[in-house]
C-alpha positions in Angstrom: 26.9 65.0 109.2 25.8 63.8 112.7 23.8 66.1 114.6 25.8 64.9 117.5 29.2 63.4 117.6 30.7 62.2 120.8 34.3 60.8 120.5 35.7 59.3 123.4 34.4 61.6 126.2 35.4 60.9 129.7 34.3 63.0 132.9 35.3 63.3 136.2 34.3 65.2 139.0 36.7 66.4 141.4 36.0 67.7 145.1 39.3 68.2 147.6 41.7 64.8 147.1 38.6 63.0 146.0 37.4 62.0 142.8 34.5 60.6 140.8 34.4 59.0 137.6 31.2 59.9 136.0 31.4 58.9 132.3 34.2 56.5 130.8 34.9 56.1 127.2 31.7 57.3 125.8 31.1 57.2 121.8 27.7 57.8 120.4 26.6 59.4 117.1 22.8 60.6 116.6 21.4 61.5 113.1 19.2 63.9 111.9 15.4 63.1 113.0 16.3 60.5 115.4 14.8 59.9 118.9 17.1 58.6 121.3 16.8 57.5 124.8 19.8 57.3 127.4 18.6 54.8 130.1 20.8 53.4 133.1 21.1 52.6 136.7 20.3 56.1 139.0 23.9 57.5 139.1 25.1 56.3 135.6 25.6 59.8 134.4 22.9 60.0 132.0 21.9 63.5 132.6 25.8 64.4 132.9 26.0 63.4 129.3 22.8 65.2 128.5 24.9 68.1 130.0 27.9 67.8 128.4 25.8 67.9 124.9 24.4 70.8 125.9 27.6 72.3 127.4 26.2 72.7 130.8 29.5 70.8 131.8 32.3 70.3 130.3 33.9 66.7 129.5 37.3 65.9 131.2 38.6 64.4 128.2 37.3 63.8 124.6 34.9 65.3 122.0 31.5 66.7 121.6 30.3 68.5 118.1 26.5 69.7 117.7 25.8 70.2 113.7 29.5 69.7 113.4 30.5 72.4 116.0 31.9 72.1 119.0 29.3 72.1 122.0 30.5 75.4 123.2 29.9 76.9 119.8 27.0 75.4 119.2 25.5 76.8 122.8 26.5 80.5 121.4 24.6 79.8 118.1 21.6 78.4 119.9 21.4 75.1 118.1 19.2 73.4 120.8 16.2 73.7 123.6 16.5 72.2 127.1 13.9 70.9 128.8 14.5 69.6 132.6 12.5 67.1 135.0 10.7 70.8 136.6 9.4 73.3 134.1 11.6 76.0 135.6 8.7 78.7 134.7 9.0 82.6 135.9 5.8 82.9 138.2 5.4 86.8 137.1 5.1 86.2 133.2 2.2 84.9 131.5 2.3 81.7 129.6 3.0 83.4 126.7 5.6 85.4 127.8 7.5 82.7 129.4 7.4 80.7 125.7 8.4 84.1 124.4 11.5 84.6 126.7 14.0 82.9 124.6 13.1 85.3 121.2 13.2 88.2 123.7 17.1 87.2 124.1 17.4 86.7 120.9 16.2 90.3 119.7 13.1 88.9 117.7 10.5 91.5 117.0 7.4 91.9 119.5 5.1 90.7 116.3 7.4 87.9 115.8 7.7 86.8 119.4 3.9 86.8 119.6 3.3 85.2 116.2 6.2 82.2 117.2 4.9 81.8 120.7 0.9 81.3 119.5 2.1 78.9 116.8 4.3 77.0 119.9 1.2 76.9 122.2 -0.7 75.3 119.2 1.9 73.0 118.9 1.4 71.7 122.6 -2.5 72.2 122.5 -2.4 74.9 125.1 -4.3 77.3 123.0 -6.2 79.8 125.2 -3.7 79.6 127.6 -1.5 82.7 126.9 -2.5 84.7 129.6 -2.6 82.3 132.5 0.3 82.1 134.9 2.4 79.0 135.9 0.3 78.8 139.3 -2.9 78.8 137.1 -1.9 75.0 135.3 -1.2 71.6 136.0 2.3 70.2 136.3 1.4 68.3 132.6 0.7 71.7 131.6 3.4 73.7 132.8 5.5 71.0 131.2 4.3 71.6 127.6 4.8 75.4 128.2 8.7 74.5 128.7 8.5 72.5 125.8 6.7 75.3 123.4 9.6 77.3 125.1 12.3 75.3 124.2 11.0 75.1 121.0 10.4 78.7 120.3 13.8 79.2 118.2 13.3 76.4 115.9 16.5 74.5 117.2 17.6 71.4 115.6 18.3 69.5 118.4 16.2 69.2 121.8 17.6 67.7 125.0 14.8 66.4 127.6 16.4 65.6 130.8 13.6 63.4 132.9 10.8 65.7 131.8 7.9 63.3 132.7 9.4 62.0 135.8 7.4 63.8 138.4 4.3 63.1 136.6 1.9 60.8 137.5 1.6 57.6 135.3 -1.9 58.5 133.0 -0.3 62.2 132.7 3.2 60.6 131.7 1.5 58.5 128.7 -0.7 61.2 127.3 2.3 63.5 127.2 4.4 60.5 125.7 2.2 60.7 123.0 2.1 64.6 122.5 6.0 64.5 122.4 6.0 62.1 119.6 3.4 64.2 117.9 5.7 67.2 118.2 8.6 64.9 117.1 6.9 64.2 114.0 5.8 67.5 112.9 9.0 69.5 113.5 11.2 66.9 112.7 13.5 67.9 115.8 16.4 65.4 116.8 15.8 64.7 120.2 18.0 63.2 123.2 16.1 62.1 126.1 17.0 60.9 129.7 14.6 58.2 131.1 14.6 55.9 134.5 11.4 54.4 132.4 11.8 51.1 130.2 8.3 51.1 128.7 9.1 55.2 127.9 12.0 54.7 126.3 10.8 51.9 124.3 7.5 53.8 123.2 9.1 57.2 122.6 12.4 56.1 120.7 14.3 55.2 117.5 17.1 54.1 119.4 17.6 53.1 123.5 21.2 53.4 124.6 21.8 51.8 127.9 24.2 52.6 129.9 26.0 50.7 132.9 26.2 51.9 136.5 29.3 54.7 137.2 31.3 55.2 135.5 28.7 55.2 132.8 30.0 53.6 129.8 27.5 52.5 127.0 27.2 48.7 127.2 24.5 48.4 124.2 22.4 50.5 121.7 18.9 49.2 120.8 17.2 50.0 117.8 13.4 50.2 118.3 11.5 48.9 115.3 8.0 49.5 116.8 5.8 51.2 113.7 5.3 54.6 113.5 2.9 56.7 114.1 2.9 55.2 117.5 -0.3 55.7 119.8 -2.4 54.1 122.9 -2.2 50.6 120.5 1.5 50.1 120.4 1.4 49.4 123.8 -0.5 46.3 123.2 2.0 45.0 120.5 3.9 42.0 121.2 6.9 43.5 119.7 6.5 46.6 122.8 6.8 43.6 125.1 9.9 42.4 123.7 12.0 45.2 123.6 11.2 45.9 126.8 12.5 42.7 128.2 15.4 43.3 126.0 16.1 46.6 127.3 15.8 45.3 130.9 18.1 42.6 129.6 20.7 44.8 128.4 20.4 46.6 131.9 20.7 43.3 133.7 23.8 42.6 131.8 25.4 46.1 132.6 24.9 45.6 136.2 26.8 42.3 136.1 29.1 43.6 134.1 29.8 46.1 136.8 29.6 43.5 139.2 32.6 41.5 137.7 34.7 44.3 137.2 34.4 45.2 140.8 
């Protein structure tokens, strides 16, 4: 059974008499333990698709199953965590209290919350920052807190919507490497939205290339770089070959859109 199964999904946004066709005929299967990146031009529906998987918005037609359950049921069962571009932390709560929030909502005991928060902060290399507040942390550290919070209840699926897009390149590359370490250690399935071709290639087991609006899947590119990946991976000839292949896939999707128009 696939962790995510998307069948014939379409999404149309309506505003009065106007309609915006955001997604068209999306079909995608994501298996347990994969790291799948969605990439495409701005406005192609990458984030819309991610939000449909997470039941933050509903498709106009088609079906989405998460672990064999309709997305709304998977949301109720808390079968995924979500990390957005902004960390969305509560300024009045300490780092550990931010991480504990989902567990509080789920009714976990104080001891369980404390133990899980400690384990997750250790996972994202923030030992010693439990009592700090978000304003005392850098942007990259805040994002690590949001990842720890999303993983606090051990979800089988992690949805990430451009989580490193606002960070400088050096911090971004460092967090890319840390995220891969977290992925390997937790064996969580990850769906990741990005505008960065190098980031998609470095992180992923597969890259899903989408066309301009209405977003369609035009290519799915397997990434066969060796694991585990590190900074040396970015120097491999195969890394640059795959970047070129994804870039050509994006150009091909733009050409397809132009021809249809």
